[in-house]
C-alpha positions, 0 to 999 in steps of 0.5 A: 742515295746511300750505298746498300749494305752488303750481306754474305750468306754462309751455307754448307752441310752439317759440320762443314765448319760454318760457325768456325769460319764466322768466328775467324771473320769476327776475329779479323774484321779489322774494325768493320762492324758485322751483324749476324743472323744465325739459323739452326736446329734445336732449342740450344743456341750452340752456334750463337753461344760459340760466336758470342764467346769469340773473345772479340769486342765485335762479338756483341750480343745486340749484333746477333739475331738467332732464328731457331726454327731449323730452316730459314728457307721455309720461313722467309716471310715470318722470320728472315724478313723481320730480322733483316728489317730490324737490323737495317732500321737501326740508327747504327747500321752494320757495315756488313751482314753475315747470315749463317744458314742451318746445315739443312737449309736450301740457300736459293729461297734465301737468295730470292728473298733479297728481291723483296722490296723492303730488303732490295732497296737497302741490302744486296748479297755480296756473295753466297759462300758454301763450305764443304768438308774435304775429309767427308768428300774424300770418304765418299760422303755427300758426293753421289754422282748426280748426273748418273742417278738423274739419268737412271731416274729418267730411264726408269720412272719407278726409280727414286731420285738422289737421296735427300742428303745428295740433293741438299748437298747439290743445291748448296753447291749450285747456289754458291758464288764461292766454295770453301773446301774446309778441313784440308788438314785432315786429308792425306798428302795429295788428297785435295786434288781428287776432292776438287776434281769431284766438286768442279762438275757440280758447280755453276760456271764461274764459281770460285774455290778456295781451300782452308784449314779450321775455317781460316780464310782471309776475310778479303777473299770472302767479303767485298765480292760485290756480286749482287747475287739476288740479280743472278738467279740463273742456275741456282734453282734447287732440285726440288723446285726443278722436279716439283714445279716450285712446291715448298720443300719439306724436312721430313727426311731429317729429325732433331731433338735436344737433350739436357744432362746433369752437371759434373759428368766425366769427359771420357765417359760422355765422349764414349757414349756420344761415339756409341750413339753415333755408331748405333743410330746413324747420327749426322751431327751432334753439338752442344756444351758439357758441364765437366766435373772439376772444370770451371769452363764449359766444354764445347762438343762438336761431332760430325759423323764419327769425328768428335772435337772438344774444347773449353770455350769459356768459363761458366757465368754466375747467372747460368745453370751448369748442365750438359745440353746437346742437339742431335740431328740425323735422318728421320726417324731418330729413336729419341728415347734410345739415344737419350738413354744411351747418352744418359747411361753411366757405368 
């Protein structure tokens, strides 16, 4: 009986650096054939586009499957199982499967899905990797004291539990076999120690921690863990399941939409409008591509909270439309009309 195909689940909050990490894996795969399942919000396939433009022969379109439903954990039977079945049914099977969840997905239902008979017989979870943004944690974001909040909730039945973002962050940590603390280069000297001290109480016993800059982690530390995580579910229950007896979770607390703008826009003006929109509307995440006046390459745009990064990722292809396409994600409700008007405004 042939060995099972190992699969790595890469999860983490919005903007933690999941796609950057996977690009690094692809660029340093040393001949290993990696297949990707990419799950994200919106109808603009930003993450897949960035991975396909990694400049490596291993970034083959046929080895990437995109699930644009926004939450892989809610559509395991409808989307994930068919995608996995398609991969493992190929004559040329991948050496390793990497699954990138969206920033709003609960990883635990995905871990359970590997026990479906048609998957379990051929694939095993090599490990669950959760990325966290070191700078965000140092600023107090998504690092609420869950134990204190839960104690207050139990003491007062009228008191609400942790914020949706806090719950989601905790669920992603509790599902992890390995936590990658990313963006450590943005911290002040010595700042990593306080970040790690704040993380450790929220992790299951035995969870590993590595630090990284720009998602650069040695593939040997991420792949080949051999943990069979689908057989080790103790402690991975989501807070929603614990509080609501396994009822499916909802994403009413989050909202997302896409916007397309004309080509040949000004870089400084676009970034100023993005920054203003983030401040005015509490946008959690904004990502996409821009068609800049006079530039032959498209500009990749990634915004996490107040931080905006840009780079030219590849030239425009002759068969694609030059336009600016952005995905906006935030807590519900987002004012779609006001945000779109702000991003479109000129002068």
